[in-house]
PDB file of N, CA, C and O in Angstrom:
ATOM      1  N   MET A   1       0.965  -1.108  -0.377  1.00  0.00           N
ATOM      2  CA  MET A   1      -0.112   0.209   0.064  1.00  0.00           C
ATOM      3  C   MET A   1       0.529   0.838   0.280  1.00  0.00           C
ATOM      4  O   MET A   1      -0.085   1.874   0.022  1.00  0.00           O
ATOM      5  N   ASP A   2       2.111   1.330   0.848  1.00  0.00           N
ATOM      6  CA  ASP A   2       2.449   2.253   0.982  1.00  0.00           C
ATOM      7  C   ASP A   2       3.537   2.820  -0.954  1.00  0.00           C
ATOM      8  O   ASP A   2       3.846   3.880  -1.500  1.00  0.00           O
ATOM      9  N   TYR A   3       3.690   1.454  -1.230  1.00  0.00           N
ATOM     10  CA  TYR A   3       4.256   1.653  -2.424  1.00  0.00           C
ATOM     11  C   TYR A   3       3.307   2.902  -3.769  1.00  0.00           C
ATOM     12  O   TYR A   3       3.815   3.806  -4.432  1.00  0.00           O
ATOM     13  N   PHE A   4       2.151   2.528  -3.740  1.00  0.00           N
ATOM     14  CA  PHE A   4       1.130   3.181  -4.107  1.00  0.00           C
ATOM     15  C   PHE A   4       1.240   4.883  -3.370  1.00  0.00           C
ATOM     16  O   PHE A   4       1.505   5.765  -4.186  1.00  0.00           O
ATOM     17  N   LEU A   5       1.146   5.097  -2.654  1.00  0.00           N
ATOM     18  CA  LEU A   5       1.599   6.570  -2.285  1.00  0.00           C
ATOM     19  C   LEU A   5       2.661   6.710  -2.729  1.00  0.00           C
ATOM     20  O   LEU A   5       2.499   7.152  -3.866  1.00  0.00           O
ATOM     21  N   LEU A   6       3.674   6.601  -2.522  1.00  0.00           N
ATOM     22  CA  LEU A   6       5.006   6.991  -3.054  1.00  0.00           C
ATOM     23  C   LEU A   6       4.740   7.015  -4.511  1.00  0.00           C
ATOM     24  O   LEU A   6       5.354   7.928  -5.063  1.00  0.00           O
ATOM     25  N   THR A   7       3.844   6.121  -5.490  1.00  0.00           N
ATOM     26  CA  THR A   7       4.500   6.677  -6.221  1.00  0.00           C
ATOM     27  C   THR A   7       3.259   7.364  -6.844  1.00  0.00           C
ATOM     28  O   THR A   7       2.856   6.894  -7.908  1.00  0.00           O
ATOM     29  N   GLY A   8       2.787   8.127  -6.455  1.00  0.00           N
ATOM     30  CA  GLY A   8       1.243   8.610  -6.380  1.00  0.00           C
ATOM     31  C   GLY A   8       2.268  10.084  -5.663  1.00  0.00           C
ATOM     32  O   GLY A   8       1.689  11.070  -6.118  1.00  0.00           O
ATOM     33  N   PHE A   9       2.916  10.353  -5.190  1.00  0.00           N
ATOM     34  CA  PHE A   9       3.383  11.312  -4.982  1.00  0.00           C
ATOM     35  C   PHE A   9       4.866  11.593  -5.855  1.00  0.00           C
ATOM     36  O   PHE A   9       5.533  12.575  -5.529  1.00  0.00           O
ATOM     37  N   ALA A  10       5.180  11.006  -6.582  1.00  0.00           N
ATOM     38  CA  ALA A  10       5.938  10.936  -7.462  1.00  0.00           C
ATOM     39  C   ALA A  10       5.297  11.557  -8.549  1.00  0.00           C
ATOM     40  O   ALA A  10       5.874  12.540  -9.014  1.00  0.00           O
ATOM     41  N   ARG A  11       4.004  11.131  -9.170  1.00  0.00           N
ATOM     42  CA  ARG A  11       3.594  11.918  -9.937  1.00  0.00           C
ATOM     43  C   ARG A  11       3.321  13.178  -9.835  1.00  0.00           C
ATOM     44  O   ARG A  11       3.265  13.808 -10.891  1.00  0.00           O
ATOM     45  N   GLU A  12       3.109  13.808  -8.713  1.00  0.00           N
ATOM     46  CA  GLU A  12       2.662  15.131  -8.571  1.00  0.00           C
ATOM     47  C   GLU A  12       4.424  16.134  -8.307  1.00  0.00           C
ATOM     48  O   GLU A  12       4.432  17.317  -8.646  1.00  0.00           O
ATOM     49  N   ILE A  13       5.636  15.551  -7.757  1.00  0.00           N
ATOM     50  CA  ILE A  13       6.579  15.880  -8.290  1.00  0.00           C
ATOM     51  C   ILE A  13       7.698  16.585  -9.188  1.00  0.00           C
ATOM     52  O   ILE A  13       8.757  15.969  -9.307  1.00  0.00           O
ATOM     53  N   SER A  14       7.635  17.162  -9.489  1.00  0.00           N
ATOM     54  CA  SER A  14       8.839  17.423 -10.965  1.00  0.00           C
ATOM     55  C   SER A  14      10.469  16.843 -10.756  1.00  0.00           C
ATOM     56  O   SER A  14      10.931  16.189  -9.821  1.00  0.00           O
ATOM     57  N   THR A  15      11.174  17.381 -12.080  1.00  0.00           N
ATOM     58  CA  THR A  15      11.784  16.986 -12.076  1.00  0.00           C
ATOM     59  C   THR A  15      13.177  18.083 -11.378  1.00  0.00           C
ATOM     60  O   THR A  15      14.338  17.803 -11.080  1.00  0.00           O
ATOM     61  N   MET A  16      12.528  19.164 -11.325  1.00  0.00           N
ATOM     62  CA  MET A  16      12.812  20.609 -11.181  1.00  0.00           C
ATOM     63  C   MET A  16      13.348  20.082  -9.425  1.00  0.00           C
ATOM     64  O   MET A  16      14.471  20.010  -8.927  1.00  0.00           O
ATOM     65  N   ASP A  17      11.829  19.759  -8.803  1.00  0.00           N
ATOM     66  CA  ASP A  17      11.419  19.909  -7.515  1.00  0.00           C
ATOM     67  C   ASP A  17      13.156  18.912  -6.962  1.00  0.00           C
ATOM     68  O   ASP A  17      14.040  19.459  -6.304  1.00  0.00           O
ATOM     69  N   VAL A  18      13.209  17.625  -7.393  1.00  0.00           N
ATOM     70  CA  VAL A  18      13.867  16.914  -7.151  1.00  0.00           C
ATOM     71  C   VAL A  18      15.731  17.683  -7.159  1.00  0.00           C
ATOM     72  O   VAL A  18      16.352  17.702  -6.097  1.00  0.00           O
ATOM     73  N   ILE A  19      16.337  18.205  -8.384  1.00  0.00           N
ATOM     74  CA  ILE A  19      16.976  19.225  -8.327  1.00  0.00           C
ATOM     75  C   ILE A  19      17.250  19.994  -7.001  1.00  0.00           C
ATOM     76  O   ILE A  19      18.349  20.106  -6.458  1.00  0.00           O
ATOM     77  N   GLY A  20      15.995  20.533  -6.548  1.00  0.00           N
ATOM     78  CA  GLY A  20      16.302  21.924  -5.875  1.00  0.00           C
ATOM     79  C   GLY A  20      16.394  20.584  -4.410  1.00  0.00           C
ATOM     80  O   GLY A  20      17.105  20.904  -3.457  1.00  0.00           O
ATOM     81  N   ILE A  21      15.854  19.549  -4.365  1.00  0.00           N
ATOM     82  CA  ILE A  21      15.773  19.020  -2.977  1.00  0.00           C
ATOM     83  C   ILE A  21      17.287  19.028  -2.796  1.00  0.00           C
ATOM     84  O   ILE A  21      17.928  19.454  -1.836  1.00  0.00           O
ATOM     85  N   ILE A  22      17.785  18.384  -4.092  1.00  0.00           N
ATOM     86  CA  ILE A  22      19.324  17.722  -3.653  1.00  0.00           C
ATOM     87  C   ILE A  22      20.024  18.504  -3.708  1.00  0.00           C
ATOM     88  O   ILE A  22      21.042  18.298  -3.048  1.00  0.00           O
ATOM     89  N   VAL A  23      19.970  19.633  -4.359  1.00  0.00           N
ATOM     90  CA  VAL A  23      21.014  20.920  -4.215  1.00  0.00           C
ATOM     91  C   VAL A  23      20.625  21.620  -3.001  1.00  0.00           C
ATOM     92  O   VAL A  23      21.639  22.091  -2.485  1.00  0.00           O
ATOM     93  N   GLY A  24      19.763  21.838  -2.451  1.00  0.00           N
ATOM     94  CA  GLY A  24      19.049  22.005  -0.786  1.00  0.00           C
ATOM     95  C   GLY A  24      19.919  21.490   0.127  1.00  0.00           C
ATOM     96  O   GLY A  24      20.374  22.100   1.094  1.00  0.00           O
ATOM     97  N   HIS A  25      20.230  19.956  -0.296  1.00  0.00           N
ATOM     98  CA  HIS A  25      20.583  19.129   1.046  1.00  0.00           C
ATOM     99  C   HIS A  25      22.167  19.365   0.234  1.00  0.00           C
ATOM    100  O   HIS A  25      21.825  19.273  -0.945  1.00  0.00           O
ATOM    101  N   ILE A  26      22.602  19.436   0.233  1.00  0.00           N
ATOM    102  CA  ILE A  26      23.955  19.473  -0.283  1.00  0.00           C
ATOM    103  C   ILE A  26      24.835  21.058   0.006  1.00  0.00           C
ATOM    104  O   ILE A  26      26.000  21.228   0.364  1.00  0.00           O
ATOM    105  N   ILE A  27      23.565  22.250  -0.368  1.00  0.00           N
ATOM    106  CA  ILE A  27      23.750  23.759   0.380  1.00  0.00           C
ATOM    107  C   ILE A  27      23.971  23.506   2.022  1.00  0.00           C
ATOM    108  O   ILE A  27      24.822  24.071   2.708  1.00  0.00           O
ATOM    109  N   PHE A  28      23.040  22.562   2.461  1.00  0.00           N
ATOM    110  CA  PHE A  28      22.651  22.620   3.943  1.00  0.00           C
ATOM    111  C   PHE A  28      23.896  21.753   4.509  1.00  0.00           C
ATOM    112  O   PHE A  28      24.731  21.878   5.406  1.00  0.00           O
ATOM    113  N   GLY A  29      23.596  20.870   3.574  1.00  0.00           N
ATOM    114  CA  GLY A  29      25.330  19.593   4.483  1.00  0.00           C
ATOM    115  C   GLY A  29      27.218  20.694   4.700  1.00  0.00           C
ATOM    116  O   GLY A  29      28.120  20.907   5.510  1.00  0.00           O
ATOM    117  N   PHE A  30      26.837  20.974   3.522  1.00  0.00           N
ATOM    118  CA  PHE A  30      27.953  22.179   3.640  1.00  0.00           C
ATOM    119  C   PHE A  30      28.137  22.988   4.174  1.00  0.00           C
ATOM    120  O   PHE A  30      29.316  23.294   4.352  1.00  0.00           O
ATOM    121  N   ALA A  31      27.072  23.810   4.744  1.00  0.00           N
ATOM    122  CA  ALA A  31      27.411  25.127   5.811  1.00  0.00           C
ATOM    123  C   ALA A  31      27.155  24.217   7.002  1.00  0.00           C
ATOM    124  O   ALA A  31      28.351  24.063   7.250  1.00  0.00           O
ATOM    125  N   LEU A  32      26.711  23.684   7.688  1.00  0.00           N
ATOM    126  CA  LEU A  32      26.723  22.697   8.626  1.00  0.00           C
ATOM    127  C   LEU A  32      27.790  21.883   8.706  1.00  0.00           C
ATOM    128  O   LEU A  32      27.831  21.174   9.711  1.00  0.00           O
ATOM    129  N   THR A  33      29.161  21.733   7.483  1.00  0.00           N
ATOM    130  CA  THR A  33      30.301  21.290   7.932  1.00  0.00           C
ATOM    131  C   THR A  33      30.851  22.346   9.070  1.00  0.00           C
ATOM    132  O   THR A  33      31.172  22.268  10.256  1.00  0.00           O
ATOM    133  N   GLN A  34      30.754  23.831   7.617  1.00  0.00           N
ATOM    134  CA  GLN A  34      31.366  24.668   8.194  1.00  0.00           C
ATOM    135  C   GLN A  34      30.883  25.419   9.674  1.00  0.00           C
ATOM    136  O   GLN A  34      31.689  25.925  10.455  1.00  0.00           O
ATOM    137  N   LEU A  35      29.487  25.379   9.870  1.00  0.00           N
ATOM    138  CA  LEU A  35      29.292  25.575  10.894  1.00  0.00           C
ATOM    139  C   LEU A  35      29.594  25.246  12.669  1.00  0.00           C
ATOM    140  O   LEU A  35      29.646  25.765  13.784  1.00  0.00           O
ATOM    141  N   LEU A  36      29.757  23.736  11.764  1.00  0.00           N
ATOM    142  CA  LEU A  36      29.953  22.453  13.517  1.00  0.00           C
ATOM    143  C   LEU A  36      31.826  22.945  13.736  1.00  0.00           C
ATOM    144  O   LEU A  36      32.713  23.044  12.888  1.00  0.00           O
ATOM    145  N   ASP A  37      31.845  23.100  14.813  1.00  0.00           N
ATOM    146  CA  ASP A  37      33.534  22.914  15.300  1.00  0.00           C
ATOM    147  C   ASP A  37      33.761  21.839  14.829  1.00  0.00           C
ATOM    148  O   ASP A  37      32.653  21.548  14.379  1.00  0.00           O
ATOM    149  N   TRP A  38      34.588  20.796  14.540  1.00  0.00           N
ATOM    150  CA  TRP A  38      34.966  19.607  14.209  1.00  0.00           C
ATOM    151  C   TRP A  38      36.504  19.282  14.891  1.00  0.00           C
ATOM    152  O   TRP A  38      37.114  18.226  14.723  1.00  0.00           O
ATOM    153  N   SER A  39      36.885  20.213  15.538  1.00  0.00           N
ATOM    154  CA  SER A  39      38.477  20.435  16.623  1.00  0.00           C
ATOM    155  C   SER A  39      38.832  18.865  17.173  1.00  0.00           C
ATOM    156  O   SER A  39      39.896  18.246  17.140  1.00  0.00           O
ATOM    157  N   TRP A  40      37.356  18.444  17.747  1.00  0.00           N
ATOM    158  CA  TRP A  40      37.891  17.498  18.515  1.00  0.00           C
ATOM    159  C   TRP A  40      37.953  15.652  17.971  1.00  0.00           C
ATOM    160  O   TRP A  40      38.154  14.557  18.497  1.00  0.00           O
ATOM    161  N   LEU A  41      37.646  16.205  16.638  1.00  0.00           N
ATOM    162  CA  LEU A  41      38.196  15.015  15.948  1.00  0.00           C
ATOM    163  C   LEU A  41      39.510  14.232  16.539  1.00  0.00           C
ATOM    164  O   LEU A  41      39.835  13.125  16.968  1.00  0.00           O
ATOM    165  N   LYS A  42      40.152  15.774  16.231  1.00  0.00           N
ATOM    166  CA  LYS A  42      41.425  15.432  16.192  1.00  0.00           C
ATOM    167  C   LYS A  42      42.234  14.359  17.238  1.00  0.00           C
ATOM    168  O   LYS A  42      43.173  13.613  16.960  1.00  0.00           O
ATOM    169  N   ASN A  43      41.393  14.585  18.814  1.00  0.00           N
ATOM    170  CA  ASN A  43      41.878  14.022  19.547  1.00  0.00           C
ATOM    171  C   ASN A  43      41.359  12.293  19.752  1.00  0.00           C
ATOM    172  O   ASN A  43      41.785  11.343  20.408  1.00  0.00           O
ATOM    173  N   LEU A  44      40.360  12.487  18.920  1.00  0.00           N
ATOM    174  CA  LEU A  44      39.830  11.037  18.930  1.00  0.00           C
ATOM    175  C   LEU A  44      41.560   9.668  19.495  1.00  0.00           C
ATOM    176  O   LEU A  44      41.732   8.759  20.308  1.00  0.00           O
ATOM    177  N   MET A  45      42.341  10.342  18.484  1.00  0.00           N
ATOM    178  CA  MET A  45      43.125   8.323  17.900  1.00  0.00           C
ATOM    179  C   MET A  45      44.413   9.397  18.499  1.00  0.00           C
ATOM    180  O   MET A  45      44.305  10.623  18.453  1.00  0.00           O
ATOM    181  N   SER A  46      45.352   8.838  18.932  1.00  0.00           N
ATOM    182  CA  SER A  46      47.021   9.510  19.083  1.00  0.00           C
ATOM    183  C   SER A  46      47.562   8.901  17.620  1.00  0.00           C
ATOM    184  O   SER A  46      47.134   7.965  16.945  1.00  0.00           O
ATOM    185  N   ASP A  47      48.719   9.851  17.405  1.00  0.00           N
ATOM    186  CA  ASP A  47      49.380  10.018  16.187  1.00  0.00           C
ATOM    187  C   ASP A  47      49.310   8.117  15.922  1.00  0.00           C
ATOM    188  O   ASP A  47      48.581   7.525  15.125  1.00  0.00           O
ATOM    189  N   GLU A  48      50.489   7.417  17.042  1.00  0.00           N
ATOM    190  CA  GLU A  48      50.253   6.241  16.786  1.00  0.00           C
ATOM    191  C   GLU A  48      49.530   5.665  16.079  1.00  0.00           C
ATOM    192  O   GLU A  48      49.935   4.950  15.162  1.00  0.00           O
ATOM    193  N   ASP A  49      48.018   5.899  16.420  1.00  0.00           N
ATOM    194  CA  ASP A  49      47.174   4.485  16.597  1.00  0.00           C
ATOM    195  C   ASP A  49      47.337   5.332  15.076  1.00  0.00           C
ATOM    196  O   ASP A  49      47.129   4.428  14.268  1.00  0.00           O
ATOM    197  N   LYS A  50      47.508   6.155  14.556  1.00  0.00           N
ATOM    198  CA  LYS A  50      46.804   6.837  13.465  1.00  0.00           C
ATOM    199  C   LYS A  50      48.050   6.250  12.383  1.00  0.00           C
ATOM    200  O   LYS A  50      47.839   5.474  11.451  1.00  0.00           O
ATOM    201  N   GLU A  51      49.126   6.718  12.689  1.00  0.00           N
ATOM    202  CA  GLU A  51      49.960   5.696  11.341  1.00  0.00           C
ATOM    203  C   GLU A  51      49.572   4.280  11.457  1.00  0.00           C
ATOM    204  O   GLU A  51      49.342   3.595  10.460  1.00  0.00           O
ATOM    205  N   LYS A  52      49.506   3.883  12.520  1.00  0.00           N
ATOM    206  CA  LYS A  52      49.260   2.312  12.754  1.00  0.00           C
ATOM    207  C   LYS A  52      47.788   1.763  11.412  1.00  0.00           C
ATOM    208  O   LYS A  52      47.585   0.901  10.557  1.00  0.00           O
ATOM    209  N   MET A  53      47.189   2.832  11.968  1.00  0.00           N
ATOM    210  CA  MET A  53      45.818   2.298  11.008  1.00  0.00           C
ATOM    211  C   MET A  53      46.428   2.389   9.758  1.00  0.00           C
ATOM    212  O   MET A  53      46.363   1.393   9.038  1.00  0.00           O
ATOM    213  N   LEU A  54      46.923   3.234   9.415  1.00  0.00           N
ATOM    214  CA  LEU A  54      47.415   4.007   7.715  1.00  0.00           C
ATOM    215  C   LEU A  54      48.001   2.779   7.368  1.00  0.00           C
ATOM    216  O   LEU A  54      47.481   2.235   6.393  1.00  0.00           O
ATOM    217  N   ASN A  55      49.473   1.859   8.198  1.00  0.00           N
ATOM    218  CA  ASN A  55      49.670   1.210   7.728  1.00  0.00           C
ATOM    219  C   ASN A  55      49.011  -0.058   7.739  1.00  0.00           C
ATOM    220  O   ASN A  55      49.824  -0.956   7.521  1.00  0.00           O
ATOM    221  N   GLY A  56      48.191  -0.349   7.859  1.00  0.00           N
ATOM    222  CA  GLY A  56      47.363  -1.764   8.698  1.00  0.00           C
ATOM    223  C   GLY A  56      46.378  -1.453   6.949  1.00  0.00           C
ATOM    224  O   GLY A  56      46.143  -2.373   6.165  1.00  0.00           O
ATOM    225  N   TYR A  57      46.101  -0.473   6.787  1.00  0.00           N
ATOM    226  CA  TYR A  57      44.640  -0.110   5.314  1.00  0.00           C
ATOM    227  C   TYR A  57      45.890  -1.294   4.397  1.00  0.00           C
ATOM    228  O   TYR A  57      47.107  -1.416   4.538  1.00  0.00           O
ATOM    229  N   ASN A  58      44.814  -2.066   3.390  1.00  0.00           N
ATOM    230  CA  ASN A  58      45.475  -2.996   2.446  1.00  0.00           C
ATOM    231  C   ASN A  58      44.210  -2.542   1.559  1.00  0.00           C
ATOM    232  O   ASN A  58      43.214  -1.901   1.893  1.00  0.00           O
ATOM    233  N   TRP A  59      44.687  -3.242  -0.037  1.00  0.00           N
ATOM    234  CA  TRP A  59      43.633  -3.089  -1.080  1.00  0.00           C
ATOM    235  C   TRP A  59      42.486  -3.880  -0.688  1.00  0.00           C
ATOM    236  O   TRP A  59      41.452  -3.512  -1.246  1.00  0.00           O
ATOM    237  N   LYS A  60      42.330  -5.089   0.296  1.00  0.00           N
ATOM    238  CA  LYS A  60      40.904  -5.585   0.740  1.00  0.00           C
ATOM    239  C   LYS A  60      39.909  -4.269   1.499  1.00  0.00           C
ATOM    240  O   LYS A  60      38.745  -3.933   1.281  1.00  0.00           O
ATOM    241  N   ASP A  61      40.563  -3.929   2.107  1.00  0.00           N
ATOM    242  CA  ASP A  61      39.521  -2.542   2.937  1.00  0.00           C
ATOM    243  C   ASP A  61      39.445  -1.439   1.271  1.00  0.00           C
ATOM    244  O   ASP A  61      38.305  -1.416   0.807  1.00  0.00           O
ATOM    245  N   LEU A  62      40.040  -0.974   0.808  1.00  0.00           N
ATOM    246  CA  LEU A  62      40.065  -0.068  -0.527  1.00  0.00           C
ATOM    247  C   LEU A  62      38.800  -0.799  -1.267  1.00  0.00           C
ATOM    248  O   LEU A  62      38.313  -0.017  -2.084  1.00  0.00           O
ATOM    249  N   LEU A  63      38.176  -1.946  -1.238  1.00  0.00           N
ATOM    250  CA  LEU A  63      37.794  -3.321  -1.732  1.00  0.00           C
ATOM    251  C   LEU A  63      36.203  -2.709  -1.299  1.00  0.00           C
ATOM    252  O   LEU A  63      35.231  -2.232  -1.885  1.00  0.00           O
ATOM    253  N   VAL A  64      36.610  -3.048   0.103  1.00  0.00           N
ATOM    254  CA  VAL A  64      35.460  -2.896   0.592  1.00  0.00           C
ATOM    255  C   VAL A  64      34.614  -1.354   0.750  1.00  0.00           C
ATOM    256  O   VAL A  64      33.412  -1.353   1.014  1.00  0.00           O
ATOM    257  N   ASP A  65      35.436   0.018   0.543  1.00  0.00           N
ATOM    258  CA  ASP A  65      35.055   0.831   0.981  1.00  0.00           C
ATOM    259  C   ASP A  65      34.376   1.425  -0.618  1.00  0.00           C
ATOM    260  O   ASP A  65      33.692   2.448  -0.565  1.00  0.00           O
ATOM    261  N   SER A  66      34.537   0.930  -1.622  1.00  0.00           N
ATOM    262  CA  SER A  66      34.663   1.136  -2.773  1.00  0.00           C
ATOM    263  C   SER A  66      33.364   0.728  -2.860  1.00  0.00           C
ATOM    264  O   SER A  66      32.655   1.593  -3.375  1.00  0.00           O
ATOM    265  N   ALA A  67      32.501  -0.767  -2.393  1.00  0.00           N
ATOM    266  CA  ALA A  67      31.932  -1.388  -2.283  1.00  0.00           C
ATOM    267  C   ALA A  67      30.601  -0.711  -1.743  1.00  0.00           C
ATOM    268  O   ALA A  67      29.533  -0.641  -2.350  1.00  0.00           O
ATOM    269  N   ILE A  68      30.955  -0.116  -0.180  1.00  0.00           N
ATOM    270  CA  ILE A  68      29.683   0.708   0.344  1.00  0.00           C
ATOM    271  C   ILE A  68      29.532   1.988  -0.214  1.00  0.00           C
ATOM    272  O   ILE A  68      28.454   2.574  -0.105  1.00  0.00           O
ATOM    273  N   ILE A  69      30.453   2.472  -0.777  1.00  0.00           N
ATOM    274  CA  ILE A  69      30.598   3.920  -1.824  1.00  0.00           C
ATOM    275  C   ILE A  69      29.640   3.773  -3.154  1.00  0.00           C
ATOM    276  O   ILE A  69      28.991   4.749  -3.529  1.00  0.00           O
ATOM    277  N   THR A  70      29.565   2.322  -3.964  1.00  0.00           N
ATOM    278  CA  THR A  70      29.091   1.695  -4.510  1.00  0.00           C
ATOM    279  C   THR A  70      27.783   1.355  -4.905  1.00  0.00           C
ATOM    280  O   THR A  70      27.166   1.223  -5.962  1.00  0.00           O
ATOM    281  N   VAL A  71      27.483   1.217  -3.200  1.00  0.00           N
ATOM    282  CA  VAL A  71      26.228   0.846  -2.733  1.00  0.00           C
ATOM    283  C   VAL A  71      25.025   1.653  -2.356  1.00  0.00           C
ATOM    284  O   VAL A  71      23.835   1.348  -2.440  1.00  0.00           O
ATOM    285  N   VAL A  72      25.712   2.982  -1.832  1.00  0.00           N
ATOM    286  CA  VAL A  72      25.170   4.374  -1.107  1.00  0.00           C
ATOM    287  C   VAL A  72      24.766   4.967  -2.930  1.00  0.00           C
ATOM    288  O   VAL A  72      23.600   4.868  -3.312  1.00  0.00           O
ATOM    289  N   ILE A  73      25.491   5.354  -3.569  1.00  0.00           N
ATOM    290  CA  ILE A  73      25.254   5.694  -4.758  1.00  0.00           C
ATOM    291  C   ILE A  73      24.015   5.116  -5.682  1.00  0.00           C
ATOM    292  O   ILE A  73      23.109   5.841  -6.093  1.00  0.00           O
ATOM    293  N   GLY A  74      24.093   3.959  -5.899  1.00  0.00           N
ATOM    294  CA  GLY A  74      23.107   2.895  -6.249  1.00  0.00           C
ATOM    295  C   GLY A  74      21.747   3.121  -5.354  1.00  0.00           C
ATOM    296  O   GLY A  74      20.668   3.423  -5.864  1.00  0.00           O
ATOM    297  N   PHE A  75      21.945   2.939  -4.010  1.00  0.00           N
ATOM    298  CA  PHE A  75      20.878   3.787  -3.453  1.00  0.00           C
ATOM    299  C   PHE A  75      20.061   4.996  -3.426  1.00  0.00           C
ATOM    300  O   PHE A  75      18.857   4.965  -3.175  1.00  0.00           O
ATOM    301  N   LEU A  76      20.896   6.357  -3.755  1.00  0.00           N
ATOM    302  CA  LEU A  76      20.010   6.863  -3.755  1.00  0.00           C
ATOM    303  C   LEU A  76      19.684   7.609  -5.680  1.00  0.00           C
ATOM    304  O   LEU A  76      18.843   8.455  -5.985  1.00  0.00           O
ATOM    305  N   PHE A  77      20.812   6.813  -6.738  1.00  0.00           N
ATOM    306  CA  PHE A  77      20.211   6.410  -7.877  1.00  0.00           C
ATOM    307  C   PHE A  77      18.942   5.765  -7.967  1.00  0.00           C
ATOM    308  O   PHE A  77      18.473   5.966  -9.088  1.00  0.00           O
ATOM    309  N   LEU A  78      18.106   4.992  -7.167  1.00  0.00           N
ATOM    310  CA  LEU A  78      17.274   4.280  -6.850  1.00  0.00           C
ATOM    311  C   LEU A  78      16.116   5.070  -6.815  1.00  0.00           C
ATOM    312  O   LEU A  78      15.079   5.054  -7.479  1.00  0.00           O
ATOM    313  N   LEU A  79      16.785   6.214  -5.298  1.00  0.00           N
ATOM    314  CA  LEU A  79      15.933   6.701  -4.909  1.00  0.00           C
ATOM    315  C   LEU A  79      15.351   8.324  -5.977  1.00  0.00           C
ATOM    316  O   LEU A  79      14.391   9.077  -5.820  1.00  0.00           O
ATOM    317  N   ILE A  80      16.136   8.308  -6.705  1.00  0.00           N
ATOM    318  CA  ILE A  80      16.451   9.559  -8.225  1.00  0.00           C
ATOM    319  C   ILE A  80      15.164   9.154  -8.894  1.00  0.00           C
ATOM    320  O   ILE A  80      14.253   9.958  -9.097  1.00  0.00           O
ATOM    321  N   SER A  81      15.092   7.213  -9.406  1.00  0.00           N
ATOM    322  CA  SER A  81      14.229   7.550 -10.390  1.00  0.00           C
ATOM    323  C   SER A  81      12.857   7.375  -9.325  1.00  0.00           C
ATOM    324  O   SER A  81      11.659   7.579  -9.522  1.00  0.00           O
ATOM    325  N   LEU A  82      13.260   7.123  -8.682  1.00  0.00           N
ATOM    326  CA  LEU A  82      11.122   6.523  -8.208  1.00  0.00           C
ATOM    327  C   LEU A  82      10.604   8.525  -8.155  1.00  0.00           C
ATOM    328  O   LEU A  82       9.560   8.887  -7.614  1.00  0.00           O
ATOM    329  N   PHE A  83      11.271   9.192  -8.607  1.00  0.00           N
ATOM    330  CA  PHE A  83      10.945  10.398  -8.626  1.00  0.00           C
ATOM    331  C   PHE A  83      10.391  10.626  -9.542  1.00  0.00           C
ATOM    332  O   PHE A  83       9.181  10.845  -9.606  1.00  0.00           O
ATOM    333  N   LEU A  84      11.445  10.618 -10.759  1.00  0.00           N
ATOM    334  CA  LEU A  84      11.767  10.589 -12.355  1.00  0.00           C
ATOM    335  C   LEU A  84      10.617  10.006 -13.137  1.00  0.00           C
ATOM    336  O   LEU A  84      10.689   9.908 -14.362  1.00  0.00           O
TER     337      LEU A  84
END
């Protein structure tokens, strides 16, 4: 039943609305990143732990990270295709 509500909503929204929503979210995310104080992130790990983590990073970790990014991008395209 929820699918029919979503497709009914998708018929009422235009391409410009979807583009406006996406651009608005990007602008909001950028502004929020600039406004918040992120200095506490530096203190989460010591320098030795950072070096150990970077030295232990291998091609399998890179493969997993790229797979996660691919799934997220695919999910975004799925959401966009529902509204177009």
